[in-house]
N, C-alpha and C positions, 0 to 999 in steps of 0.2 A: 504494499499500499504506500502511496505517495506520502512523504513526511509531512507535507503541508496539510494533507487530508487527515492524517493522524492528529495533528495539532488541533484542528477544528473539532475532531471527535472527542478530544480530551475533555471530560466533564467531571469536575470535582463537586462535592456537596455544596460548597460555597457558590460556585458558578451556577449550579442548577437553581438554587433558591433565588440568586440574584437575577437570573433571566426571568424567572416567574414573576418576581416583584416588578420588573420593568414592563412586563407585558400584561399583567393583571392588576391594574391600579386599584388600590383599595380592597383587593380581594385576599384570598388565602395566602397568595404569594408574599404580600407585604407582611402579613402576620407571621408567616414562617421566617422571613428574613429578619424581622424585628426580634423574634425569639432567638434566632441564631446569634445575632449581634449581642443581645442581652446575655446569653449564655457565655459567649466568649469574654464579655467584660467581667463576668463573675469568675470564670475559670482562669482568666489571665491576670493581668495586673489589677489592682484595686479599682481602677476606673478605665480599664480597657487598653492601656499601653499603646501599642503601635496601631490600633485600629482606627485612629483618627477621631475617637470620641472625646469625652472630657479629658483634661490633663490628669495623669495619674496623681493619686494622693495617698498618703500613709493611712494605715488602719487606725493609728492613734498618734498622739503627739510624739514626735521623735526627739531623741537626745542629740543625734548626730545628723548632719546633712550630707556628709561625704566620707569616703574611705580612702586612706593612703595605705596601701599594702606593700610592705617591704619583704619580698620573698628571697630568702637566701638559698639559692638552688644548689643542692648537693648535700644538705643536711649538716648544719654546724654541730659541733660536739658540746652538748650541754654540760658534760663533766669538766670541760676546760674553760667554760664561760660563765655559767649561771648556777649550776647545781653543785655546791661546794661539799666535797666528801673528804675531809682531812684524815679520817681513819684509814683510808686506803694506802697511805704512805707506809704503814706498818705491814701492809699485805703485798708489797711490790713483788711481782713475778710469782706469786702464789697462784695456784689454779683456782678459777672461779668455782665455788662449790656447786655440785650438781643440784642441790636443793634450791639454789637461786636461779639457775638456768632452767631447771625443771622441764627439760625436753623441748625447749623453744625451737621453733623452726629457724634454721640458719640459711644464710645466703650460700651460694656455691663458692664464694671466696674464702670462707672460713669453715665450711662443713667438713673439710678434710683435715683440719688441724688436729694433731694428736693431743694438744692441751690448749687451755684458754688462760694465758697468763694475765694477771691483773696489772693494769697500767695506770697508776695514779697520775693525775695531772702534774706537770712540772711547773705550772704557773702559780704565782702567789694570788691569794684572794684577800680582799679587805672588806670591811663593813662600810656601807654608805647609807646615810651619813655616819660619821664615826662615833657610834654609840651602840649599846647593847641591843637596841631594837632595829639597827640597820640591816640592810640586805647584803649578803655576801656576793661580791662580783669580782670577776677575774681582772688581773692587772692589764689584760689586753683590751679592756673596754672602759678606760677611765672617764672619757667624756660622757658615755651613756650612763655609767654608774653614778655620775654626779647628778643625774636627773632621777635618781631612784624614788624620790618623793612624788614624782609624776607618773611612775610606771606601775603597771600591774603585771607581775610575773605569774605565769601558769606553769608550774613544774610537773604537772600531772597530765600533760597531753599524751595521747596515744592514738595509734592508727592501725588499720588492718594491713596496710601495704608494707612490703619489705624491700622493694626495689624502686628506683627513682621514677621511672616513667609512670607506673600506676600510683605511686605516692604523690607526685606532683599533680597528676590528674585528679586524685581524690581531694586534695586540698583546694584545687581550683573549681571543681565541678560537683563535689559531693558524691562521686562514684569513681571506682578505679577503671571503669570501662570508658573508652573514648566515645565522643558523640554527644555528650550532654552540654548544656550551656554553662559558661563560666560564671563565677560569682558576680563579676562586673556586668555581665550581660543580664543576669537576673535583676540586678539593681537598676540598670538602665530601663529594663522592661517595666519594673514595678514602680519606679519613681519618675521616670522621664528626664528630660534635659532641663538644666538650669541656665544654659547658655546656648543660644542658637548659632553661635559662631565657632564653637569648638565641639568635638565629639563628647559624648557623655562618659566614655570609658577610654582611657589612654594608657598605653603600656610603654615602658622604657627599659632597656637592657644594658647592663654593664658587664664587660668581660673581667673575670677575676684572675686568680693565680692558681695554677695547678690543674687538676683533672676537671674537665668541662663535660657536663651532661648536655645532651641535646635539648634545645628549647623548641617545642612544636607550637606552631601558630594556633593550634586548637586549644592551647592553654588559655587563650583569651578569645576563643571563638564563641559564637552564639548558638552552636548546636542546632536544635530544631526551632529555636526562637527566630523571628524575623531577623535577617542579616544586618539590619540597621543597628542592632544592639551589640555587634561584635566589637572587640577592642580595636583601637587605632594605634598602631605601633609608630612611635616617633623614632626616627633614625638619628644616629650621631653624624655630624658633618654639616656641610653647608646647606643641604636640603633635608630638613627633618622629615618631610613628606615628599615622595616622588612627584614630579611634574607640578611642583608648587608654582613655578614660574610659567607664564604664557610663552609660547614660541615667539621668536623674533618676528616682528611685523603684525602680531595679533594684539589689538588694544583691548582694554577692559570692556569697552562698548561692544566690540566684536564678540568677545567671549560671552557677554550677557545675551546678545541676540541669538547666538548659536544655542546657548543653554535653554532659552525660552522656546525655541523651535523644537528641540529634542524633548523638552518637558511636555509640550503640547501633544506630541506624538505618543509619548508614554501615557499621558492622561487619557487619550482615546483608547489605548490598549487596555488600561485598567478598567474603563467603563465597560469594555466588551468582555473582559475575562474575569474581573474581580480578583486577579492574582495579586496577593499582597506584596510579592517581590517586585512587581512593577512600580508600586508606590515607593518601595524601598530604594529603587534605582533613582527615582525623582528626588527623594530626600538626600541620598548620598551625593548626587550631582550638585544640589544646592549647597550642601555642607562643604564640598570640595571648593566651590566658588568662594564661599565666605572664608574658608581656611587660608586662601591665598593672601588674605589681609591679616587674619588673626594670628596665624602661626609665626610669621616673621616678627610681629609685635611681641608675642609670647617669648620667643627665644632671644630677643634683644635684651641683654643684661646691662646696657649702658645706664639705665635708670636706677640700678641698685647702688646704694652707697657702699663705700669701701669697708665700713665696719661689718656690714652684712656679708659681703664677699669673703672677708677674712674669717668670719665665724664658720663658714662652710668648709674652709680649708684651702690649701694651695692648689688643688686640682679643679677648683670650681669653674675656671674658665676653659677647661678641657672638655669639649663636647663628648658625651658618652660616658664620662667618668661618673662614679657614684655621687660625688659631690655636686657635679653639675646637674645630675638628674634629681637629686634631692631639692635643689633650689628650684628647678623647673616644676617639681611636684607642688611646692608651695605656691608658685605662680599660677599653676593650673587650678589649684584649690581656690585661690582668690577669684578666679574667673568663672567659678561655678561648675567645674568638671566634677561629676559625681564620684567616679571611681578611678583612682590613679594607682597603677601597679608598677613597682620597680623590681626587676629581677637582677640579683647580683649572682653571677655564676662563680664556680670554683671552690665550693665548700666540700667537695667529695674527697676527704683526706684518709685514704686507706693506708698510706705510708707517708713518711716525712711530714707528719702532722704539725709538729711544733713550728717549723719554719714557714710552712704554707699558711697556717692559722694566723701567725703574726702578721703576714702580709695582707691577708684578707681583712683582719680586724683593723689594721692601720688604714685601710681604704674606706671602711664604712663607719668607724666609730665616731669621728668628729662630724661628718656630714649628717648622720642620722640624729645625733644629739642636737645639732644646729637646727634641723628641720623642726623638731619638737619645740625647741626654745623660740624659734622664729614664729611658729604658729601661736604660741602662748603670748608672746609680747604683742602680737597683732590682734589678740582677742579671738583667734580662730580655733584654738585647741579645744575649747568647750564643745564645739559642734563638728569637730573633725575626729574621726576614729582612726588612729594609727595602729597598725599591727606589724610586728616583726616575727617572722617564722620561717622555718625550713619544712621539708616534707616529712622528716622523722628525725631521730637522734642518732647517737653513736654509742657503741658498746664500751663497757668498762674494760674488757679484755683487749689485748693487742692483736691486730691482724699481722701475722708474720713475726719477724724478729722484734724483740723488745730490748731496749737499753735504758740506762738512766737518763739519756738525753734525747732519745728518739723512739717513736712508736707510731702506729697507725691504728685506726678504729674502723670497725665494720658498721653496717647499717643496724639501727636499733629502733624498731617501732613501738616497743612496749612502754617507753616513757621518754619524754623530752620536754624542753622548755621553750616557751614563746613569751613575748611580752606585748602588751597593749598600752595605749595612752589616749587620754582625751575622750570626747564623744560619749560621755555617760559612764566611762569606766572608773571603777574605784581606784584612786591613786595610792601609791605607797604600800602595796600589799603583795604578799606571795600567796598564791592559792595552790593547794595540793602539795603532796610530798612524796618522796621516793625512799626506797630502802638504803642501806649503807653503801650499796654498790651502784646506785642510780640505775638499777636494772628493772625493778618492779615498782609499781605505784602502791603506796600504802594508805593514801588518803585523797579523797575527792577526785576521782578520775574524770577526765574531760575528753570526749570524742570530738572528731572533726565536725560531725553533725551538730553536737552541742554548741561548739564554737560558732558555726554558721547561724544556728537558731538565735543565739544571743546577740550576734552582730546585727542580724536583721531586726531583732526586737529594738535595739538601740536606734536603728534607722526608722522606727515607727512601723515596721512590717511584722505581722503575724506570719511566721515561717510556714504554718499549716495553710494559710490562706493565699499565699503567693504561688499559684499553680498555672500550668499551661497544658491544655489538652493536645496530645500528640499520639497518633495511631491508636485512638480509642481509650487512652489512659491519661489521667491527670498526673503530671510530673511536677516536682518541686525540687529546690536546691537540697533540702534535707531528706529527700526520698521519703521513707516511711519511719524515720527516726528523728532524733534531736530533741533535747530537753534544755530549757533555759538554765543558765548558771548564775543564780542571783548573787552568789558570793563575790563575783567580779564586777558587779554593777553598782555604781554609786547610789542609785535609787531605782530599784527594779520596776516600780510602778505597776502597770498592768502585767500580770503573769498569766499566760495562757498555756 
């Protein structure tokens, strides 16, 4: 059959009711279409998201308006940064007791080891602030540690994933299987845009030091949600977005006329097919046109004072550096971008951990602390939710050879540490605890679904109510799980 004929025979449920509504004015077709639109509004975002109905609105009063998610890809070692276990120094090179490991599933990298030697951290820890109630933080993160009164550490995070790809996918989308919408896409769908000139969801990537895991674009993809909700990746270099400049000889007036013509054709196609992706193309073309003006203004740091630039560190003027991306994250937040995600690669330290970890921490410590300070001094931290996390943690035992100055650690999903700040988070607390080996959780376990549910709650969204119907099933970020964690919220408010 001719491809064009197949195209015209393609009839979705949406198109079927749409054509009935167009041909039977005031009859059952309009009623059916109205019911369909109403159902989609309820099953999708609180007020319809991308269906062109009313602007989305929260389920209840939000504590946060936006999220800045600092993802440390590769899984930082909680033992060397946040989860202080001084008693391990007396257990150096001893075998991890079987009662602690208790038959845990291992990766292929250490499953063949004949023994599991305990590797205490070689780094000093200090209390911040310097009193008996302070939090123990590694010497590798002095700038971040100085903000301990603003941070909430969760030491009892755990996940089902034991390898990077499913682990990152789980943290981004709420499932280990690819194909689901990312957190930022759900937020875009549920809350809509706060700035018509910039994307709702922006991603930036920094190259780290050491072993790099692949970063798939699906980590910020929209899955089965309309593609207008996918993340927009800003590149380092002269052109943060490809084709930002018009070709030589093309004026802005020429570009506007061309875009209007294409939009008219797409509008006719949408009226005929009711295909939501056609409307997405219109929206994306308009966004691209506006970004030609808004992105150069965003990335121009000439208006930042020297004190601010110095606060972010010496690499702040280097495009693509973590310092530069942290400053851009603040500028994006100021301009109403809902979800800003920074990926820092290179935390996968199976060997040579001490030297690689020093380099990684030196690259992120000052900029991430500056970001929190900058938000606070501008009055934005209260309604900005900042999260720092990897996809899982690291083992207490060494992978391969162990010495007094060098070791590596394998993947460890059973317990790890993340921190949050601002946006309704309770400041200056540590939530959850682990055993003497930082191997098992002993108090207040928190799953990825629990974390997502709590973050959505702070954004004014009931995680059970933010759903999207796909292939006959209602999907949500938290799948069929997720419980709020009141202990990390400054004021839990409505708990559902």
